[in-house]
C-alpha positions as CSV (number, residue, x, y, z in Angstrom):
1,A,174.8,83.4,97.3
2,G,173.8,85.3,94.2
3,E,171.4,88.2,94.2
4,T,168.6,86.1,92.7
5,L,168.8,83.5,95.5
6,R,168.9,86.3,98.1
7,K,165.7,87.8,96.7
8,E,163.9,84.5,96.4
9,A,164.9,83.5,100.0
10,A,163.6,86.8,101.4
11,A,160.4,86.6,99.4
12,A,159.9,83.0,100.7
13,G,160.4,84.2,104.3
14,L,163.7,82.2,104.7
15,V,166.7,83.5,106.6
16,L,169.8,83.0,104.5
17,H,173.1,82.4,106.1
18,C,176.1,82.4,103.8
19,L,179.2,80.7,105.0
20,E,182.7,80.8,103.5
21,W,183.9,77.6,101.9
22,S,186.8,75.8,103.6
23,D,188.7,72.6,103.7
24,A,186.9,71.8,107.0
25,A,183.5,72.1,105.3
26,K,184.7,69.8,102.5
27,A,186.1,67.3,104.9
28,A,182.7,67.3,106.8
29,G,180.9,66.3,103.6
30,Y,179.3,69.6,102.7
31,E,178.8,70.5,99.0
32,R,180.2,73.8,97.8
33,N,177.6,76.4,96.8
34,A,174.7,74.1,97.9
35,I,171.6,75.1,99.8
36,Y,170.8,73.4,103.1
37,L,167.4,73.9,104.6
38,V,167.9,73.3,108.4
39,R,164.9,72.6,110.6
40,P,164.5,74.4,114.0
41,D,165.8,71.3,115.8
42,G,169.0,71.4,113.8
43,H,168.4,68.5,111.4
44,V,168.8,69.0,107.7
45,A,165.5,68.9,105.9
46,C,166.7,69.4,102.3
47,V,169.9,69.8,100.3
48,S,170.0,71.3,96.9
49,A,173.3,71.3,94.9
50,Q,171.9,74.1,92.8
51,Q,171.4,77.6,94.1
52,D,167.6,77.6,93.5
53,L,164.7,77.0,95.8
54,T,162.8,74.5,93.7
55,E,163.1,71.6,96.1
56,V,162.5,73.8,99.1
57,R,159.3,75.0,97.5
58,R,158.2,71.4,96.8
59,L,158.7,70.6,100.5
60,Q,156.9,73.7,101.5
61,A,153.8,72.8,99.3
62,R,153.9,69.1,100.2
63,F,153.9,69.7,104.0
64,G,152.3,73.1,104.2
65,L,155.4,74.7,105.7
66,K,155.4,78.4,106.6
67,F,158.7,80.3,106.8
68,T,159.1,83.6,108.5
69,A,162.3,85.6,108.3
């Protein structure tokens, strides 16, 4: 993750986990350099192919979500 994404995630109260890309991740259907917002129950709430938090912010506003790092 780039420095901008790291700063935006911290400011939003999101914990950012960066994983190394691998053939296993590709085979499992993950997108390289994508952002996955994972709910506390383990389900994926949002996927963004771009490294920005625009879609996450939309979900946050729409559902009144609060994140705490």
